N, C-alpha and C positions, 0 to 999 in steps of 0.2 A: 629719838623716834626713828624707827627704820622706814626708809622710803618705800612706799607701795607703788609698784608699777602695774598699771592695768594691762590685762592680757590682750594681746593683739591677735585677732583672728584673720587668717588668710582664706581667700576664696577657694572653694572646692572646684576642681577643674576636670575630674574624672571619677567614675564610679569606684567605690571601695566595697570590699567584701571581707569577711573573716571566715575561716574554715572551722573554727571552734570558738566558743565564748571566751576561752582563756588565751586565745591567740590574737596577735595584732592584725590590723587591717592590711590588706594588700590591694594593689591596683587591679581592676578587672575591666574587661570589655563591657560595653553596654548589653550585648546579648547575654553574657553570663550573668550580669547583675539582674537584668529583667527576668531571666528564667528563674533565678533564685527567689525573686520576689513572688513570682507567680506560684511557685511550689509552696512557699511559706504561707501565702494567703489561702491557697487551695486546701491545705490540710487543716485550716482553721476557719472555714467558711461560717461555721455556726458559733464562732467566738471572736468576732472581729470588731474593732473600733477604728473610726477615721477621725484624725485630728486635722481640721482644715486650717487655713491661714488668714489671719486678719490683716496681713500686709500684702497679700496677693490680690489679684484682680477679681472682679465679680465673676468673670467667665471661668476662672480657675475654680472658684468656690462652687459655682454651679456644677461643673463637671465632677468635682470631688464628692459632693453629696449625691450626685447621680451614680457615681461609681459605688458608693456605699449601698445605695438602695437597689440598684439594678444588678451590678456585678456580684456584690456580696450578700444581697438580700437582707439588709439590716438598716434600721434607722439610727444606729449608734454612730452619730456624726456630730461633732461639736468643735468649738475653737476657743481661743482665749477670751472670747466674749463672756464665757462662764466665769473667768477670773475677775472680771471688772464690772461690766454693765448689764449682765443678765438680769439683775433686779430691776433695772430701768425698763427693760423690755417687758418683763413680767408685770410690773406695776402699771405701765402705760397701757398694756394690752388689757389688763383687768378693768381699767377705767374706761378706755376709749375703743378697744377692739383692735388697735394697731400699736406696734412697739417703737415708733419713731418719735423724735422730738417734734413738737407741734409748730415751731416757728423757723424762720430763716435767720441767718446771721445779720442780714441787713436790718431786720426789724429792731434789733437791740440798739441800733443807732437812733431810733425814733420812738423810744419808749420813755416813760416818765420815772419808773423805779426799776432798779436792777438788784436782785437778791442773788448773791453768789454764796451758795450753801454747801459747805464741804468741798470747796473748789479753789485751789490756788492757780487760777487760770493764767495768771501772768507768767508762771513758770511752766505749767503743764500743758497749756493751750495758748501759746503766745500769739498765734495768728488770730484766733477768736478774740483774744483780749484787745487787739487793735480795734475791733468793732465796739467793744465795751468802752474803750477810751473815747471813741467818737461819740458814743451815747452820752458819756459824762460831759464832754465838751458841748454837746447840744442841750445840756441842762438836766440830764437824768441824775437822780440821787441813787447812790449805790450803797448797799448794806452787805457786809461780809460776815458770814456765820461760819466759824472755824475754831477749833481748839487752839490753833497757833495764830499769832498775829503775823500773817504771811505778807509776802510782797504784794499780793492782790489787795489785802486789807489796808495797805497804805493809801490806796486810792478811795477808800470807802468813807462815806459820811459817818458811819458807825460800824464798829467791830463788836460782834457778839461772840465772845470767847467762851464757848460752852465746854463742859466736861465731855470727854470722849464717850460716845454711846448714849447721849441724852438728847438726840435729835427729835425723837417722838414727843417727849415731854415739852420741849421748846415749841414744836409745831402746834401741839394741843393748846398750849398757853396762848400762843398767837391767835389761834382760832377762837378760844373762849373770849379773849379781849375784843375781837372783831364782833362777835355775836352780842356781847354785853354792851358794846358801844353803839349798837344799832347800825353797824356798817356792813352786815351780810347782805348780799344781793339776793333778796327774797324772790324776786321775779325770775331770775335765772335758776335759782335753786328749785323752785316749784316746776318750772318748765323743763329743765334739762337734767335733773339729777334724781337719784333715789337714795333712801337711807338717811335723810337729814335728821330726823327726830332721834334716831339711835345715835347718830354722830354727836348731836348736841349733848346728850346724856354722857357720852364718852369723854368729852373734853371738859365738862362742867367742873370736875374736881381740880383741874389744873389752873388754880389761881396764879396770879403773878408772883405772890410771895412764895407759894409752894414751888413753882417753877424755878425761882431764883435759888432756892435751897438745893434743888436736885441738879440743875444745869450749871449753876455758877454764874449765870448771866443776870445782871441787875434788872430788877423789875421794870425800871424806867426804860431801859433799852428794849426790852421785850414789847412794852406798850408802844414805844415809838415806831418799831418795825411794823407792828400790827396795823397801826393807823396809817402809816405811809403806804403800805401795800394795798390796804382796802380802799383808801381814798384816791389812789392813783387812777387816772383814766385808763392808762395802759401800764402793765407791769410784767416783767420777765423774771421767772424763777429758774435759776441755772444750778446744776449740781454735777459733781463728779464722784470720785471713788470714796471721798469722805462720807458719802451717804450710802453707797452700794456695798463696799467691802466690809460688811458686818454680818453676823450670824442671822440678823433680821433685816437684811438689806432691802428686800421687797417691801416690808412693812414701812421702812424709812421712806421709800419712794412714795408709797401710798399716802403717807402723812403729809408730804409736800403737795401731792396732787390734790388732796383735800382742800388745801388753802386756795388753790385756783378755782375749785368748784364753789367754795364758799363765797368767793368774791366776783365770780364771772371773769377771772383773768385767764381765759383760754378761749380759743376759737375766734379770735379777732386779730387784726393786724396790730402788731406791737405788744400783744398780750398773750403770753404762752408759757410753755414748759420746755426747758432745753437741757437734756443730759448731754454732757460734752464727752464724746467718745475719745479714747486714747490713741488709737492707731488709725492709719489712713483708710482702712476699709473694714473696721469691726462692724460698722452698721451694714455694709454691703454683704458681709459673710452671712449674717442672719437673714437678710432680705433674699439671698440666693438659696436659702434652705439648708445651709450648713449648720443646722441645729436639729435636735432630736425630735422636736414636736411640730415643726412647720415645714411645708413644702415651699418651693420658690414662690416669691411674691407674698410671703408671710401667710400662706394658706394652710389652715388646720388639716393635718393629715387624717384626723378622725372623721372628717366629713366624707361620707361615701361618694358624693358627687365630685368632690375635689379629687379624691383618689382615682376615680374612674377616668377623669380627664388626663391625669398624668400617666396612668397605666396604658391608656390608648396612645398617648404621645410617645411613650418609651417602650411599648410592647413588653410589659412586665407586669408583675403583681407586687403591690406595695403592702407590706405588713400593716394591718390596721391597729397598730398600737405605737405609742411613743417609744423612742429608743432611749438609751442611756446618755445622760449628759457627761461632760468631762469628769466631774467629780465622781459620778456613779461608775464611770468606766475605770477609774483608778481603784475604787472599792472592789469592782468586779475582778480586777487583776489579782487582788489579794485572795479572792475566793476561787480563782481559776476559771471563771466563766467568760472572761475576756483573755484570750491567749495570743492574739496577734493584733498589732497596731500599725497603721500607716500614718505617719506623722509628717505633715507638710508645713515647713516653715515655722513651727512652734518649738519652744524650748521649755517644756514643763519640768524638766529636771531642775531648773533654777527659778521658774516662775510660780510653781505651786506652793501653797502653804505647807509648812513642815516638809521642806524640800528633800530632806534625807529620806523620809518615808516614801516620797514619790520615786526617788531613784531606786530604792529597794524593790518597790512594786514593779517597776519596769524591767528590772533584772530577772523577775520571775516569769516574764513573757516567754512563750515558745518562739515568737518571731517578732522582730521590730525592724521596720524599714523607715528611714528618715530621708526626706527629700528637702534639701536646703541649699543655701548658698555658702554657709560656713559649717565647719566641724564643731558644732555646739556641744555642750555637755550631754545633751540628749542624744545627739548623733554619735557620740563616743560610746553609747550603750547599744547601738544598733547592730543588727546582723548584716544589713546592706545599707549603704549611704549613696544617694543619687544626687548628682550636682545639678541644680536648677538655675533658673534665671532670676535676676533681681526684678521684682514687679514694677518698680518705679522708673527703670531706665532701659531694660532689655526686653520688654514685653509690650505687646499691643493689648488694649482692652479698656475696661472702665473701672472706676472705684466710686464709692458712695460715702459722702461726708456725714457728719453729725446732723446737718440740716436736711438730710435726705436728698442731697444734690448729687446726681450721677454725672460724672465727668469722664472725658476720654483720657486714656493714658497711651502714649505713643512710644514705640521703640526708638531709642536714640543711639544706642551702641550695641555692638554684637557681644554676646556673652563670652567669657574666656574659656579657652581649652575646649573640652568636650561637653560643657554644660548645655542642657537642653531646656526647652519650654516645658513648664509644668504640665500643661494640657497634653502635649505630645507624649510625655512620659506616661501619664495615666492611660491614654488611649493605647499605647503599646502594651501595657500590663493588661488592660481590659481585653485586648485581642487574644492574648495568651490564655485568658480565662473564658474565651468563647463569645466575646462581644466585639464585633467589628465596627467601631465608631470612626466615622470619617468627618472631620471638620476642616474645611479649606483654610480657615483663619479664625481669629477671635470674633470677628463680626458674625460668622456662621453660628458660633455658640450663642452669641448675644441674641440673634434672631430666633433661635430655638427657645431661649428664655422668654423673649417677648411673646411668643406664641402661647405660652402657658401661664403668664403672669399679667393679668389685666392692668395692674398698677404700672407696669413697664412697657405696655404695648406701644404707646405713642412715642417712645424714645428710640428712634432710629439713630444710627451713627451720624448721619447727616444732620439731623436735628440737634443732637448733642453738640456737634461742632458749631452749628449756626448760633445756638443760644449760649455757648460756653458752659454747658451743663444745664440739666433740668431736674427739678425736684419731683419725687414721686408723691402722690399718685399722678400718673400721666396716661390715662386710658385712651386718649385721642391723638391721632397724628396731625390734627389740624389746630387744636387749641391747647392752652396751658391752664392748669388749675391755679388757684390762689397760692401764695407762698406759705400760708398757714393752714393747719389742719383743724377739723372739727367745727368749722363754721356752721355746720348743720344744727349744732346745739342751740343756735339762736333763731332757728326757723320757728314761725308760729304754727305752721301746719305739722301736726304730730307725725304724719307719714314721712314728710321730708326731714323731720328732725331725727327720726330713727331711734335707735336704742339709747336710753338715758345713761348718763355716767353715774355709777354708784359711788357713794362715799366709802372709803376703806375704814373698817372698824378695827383699828390696830392698837395694841397695848404696848406700854413701855416694857422693855425686856433688856436689862443691863448686860454689859459684856460678859461673856462666858468665863474668861480668864481673869479672875478677881485678883486685885492687888491685896497684899497683906504684909506682915512684918518681914517675911522672907523675900517677897518680890514686891517691893513698895513703889516701883516706878511704872507708870503707864507708857508703853511704847506704841507710837503710831508711825506708820510708814507712808511714803509717798515718792514723788518725783522731784528732780531738780531740772533747771533749765538746760544745763550743759550735757545731759546724758539721756539715753534712750533705753527704757525697759531693762532687760538683763545685761545690757552693755555689749552684746555681741556686735552690734552695728556702730557703736560709738566708743568701744573700749580702747582703740588706738588713738583716739583724738587727744591731742595735747594742747593745753592752754594755761597761761598763768592764773586764769580765773577758775580753773577746774582743780578741786582739791581732793578728789577721790572720796572714799567712804569714811565717814566719821559717825560717832554717836553724838548727837546734839543734845546738850543739857542746858537747863536754865542756869544763870549765874548763881542762884541760891543753892541749887543742887551740886554744882561744881565745887562751891565753897564747902558744903556739908561733907562731900566725899574727899575733899582735899586734893582735887585734881586740876590740872591746867590744860590749856589748849595744846594739842599735840601729844599729850601723855596717853599711852596705851592702857586700856582697862579691859577687864573681862566683862562682857555683857551676857547674862545668863537668863534663860526663861525656863519653864517647866519642861521644855522639849530639847533644849540644846544650849550651846554657848559659843560665842565668837569673841575674838580679840579685835578691838577697834580703837583708833585714836579719838580723843575728845575734842569736840568743838563747843565753845560756850556761846549760846544763842539767846540774846535778850528777848527775842520774840516768843520764847517758851516760858510758861509759868512753872513754878515749883511742882515736882511730881510728874512732869510730862517730858518724855524724850522723843526724838525723831531720828529715823534712819531711812535710807532708800534701798531699792533692790538692784541698783545699777552696777554694783561691783561684786557679784557673787563669787568670783574666782579668788578675790582677796578677803572679802567679808560677806559671808553667806547669810544675809539678814533673814531670808525666808526660812532658815533653819530654826529661827526663834518664834515664828508666827504659829498660830493655832489653827488646826483644821476643824474649826467649828463652822458648819456650813448653813447658809440660808436654806430652810427646807423647801422653799418654793423654787428658788433660782439656782441653788447649788454653789453659790459664791461663798468663799471663806472669809473669816474675820481677820483680814490683814491689819485692820486699823486699831486693834485693841488687844495687845498682849501685855502681860505682866512680866517685868524684868527686875533684875538687881544689877548694880554696878559694883565691881570689886577692883581695888587697886592691885596692880601686879607687883610682886616682890622686886626689889632693886637687884639687878644682876651684879654679881661680884666677879671681878676679873682676877684670876690667880696668875701671877707671873712667875 
């Protein structure tokens, strides 16, 4: 087996430009680079898209979406939130009116039942998992619902190993058992929800025996989960990309939310719903308005009163329609209706489903500017590359975690070379396009955000430091709200209770990429503990525990194909093929394979995945591709 060396990325320290698409980059001054950006954006004002950054500060994301809406006059702004947790935001918003997780991390330490559904949190969210372990030590019972017997599942009382793409049938079967056992919280349902009778009819066909046939989970295990969740005084339901990265990801989320509405496991301390976000500020990016359908503070831009408030604050006119999301912007590149993109800190050339197609579409752009700390594969496609600061060490500001906690980020070191602050760069470009924005520092940006977002108004920098972070909503500078959301649903007074939470009427819809004789293996993708996303920030990290990219197969499949650990095979889907070494993983069942996206320069896993998108959230089905495994011919050495 040839040794695969991960690509090591070096910091960008000065602007780069190219004089023609077929010419290499050359070093440029900041003035030349910024002038080129201004000209490229100016000639494409009516065909522009902004990719904001889930790893940068709230302040940066606020200015980025303001740049799109005020300078470029478009709501076409989005981030990698679209790739992962947009279905969580859409599902929670549909049920409760806001797109944040309903609980704090601390609450999971004091709950009675923890359901980890489609989440290997021990690897993907190791800090959060420490709270889970405290909960288990305090007596909580944990259930793991996952196609793989993951490291997280090792701590569970029960592992429900469902077939990929059968989350809705399993959730419906759990609900039916709760209803038939008389465990539904009728008082909460009547007071705080709508659509229950239709929901009862929806789940009625999903008997335990039918669910076992469809999901592969034993009927007894489904029943045990249903009774444990419904009988618990407090239960937490957590999920990650195993739920969201499907062509029906929003429906999957709604199916889980339904279980909380059925049992009243929401709106109370220790009882709630927790989508675990993957990057340090993916929650904050959406909160700041770096999404196509919401203004800062998660305020609907179709509301004329909301728009008027922002138009007055920004001295502009906001278009009264939703913009394109990330997925739609890539489709618009194909059509030619998006011709210029400003990409800040994202690497869609390697993170998008069917990544080869994403690269081809970006090459069709008239103008691409990338603002980043490394020369990523996306940056290699750009006309201009701007060196920025690392958001976690070289910038002041704030970020927002999965529990809605806003925390301060403080500059610790100076950026290298000529690298500049993201906000300063955007303001320089805005000035060249006729908008003279002056921010003394990150706090000035934050205070502007506070003035237009009621949920953030009470979070001054001083208060954030005093409390070591504050969860939104925080409308008062004097008080703090409860750590959990939607306590209003328990109010007896209908006016105080507000809008009821509707049950989601969602049907089972199997994966788009079906397995057959030609592609008999189901590939699901995910993360490992030792690596980070597309590997740009962890590619140079060496450790004896870090083995690079493999295709993980069950012992039975490895034997069937006659392959051993370390042997390279060709992995093919209906879209592409890669060569990867084999790892035999006892945690996998026959017919299921696993790979990560961490080493795209060596094994481009996302070239195998399918661009079948959730129609509501736009997230692709990374978790369910059909593949085949082929042995490679033995090389013959002629002497």
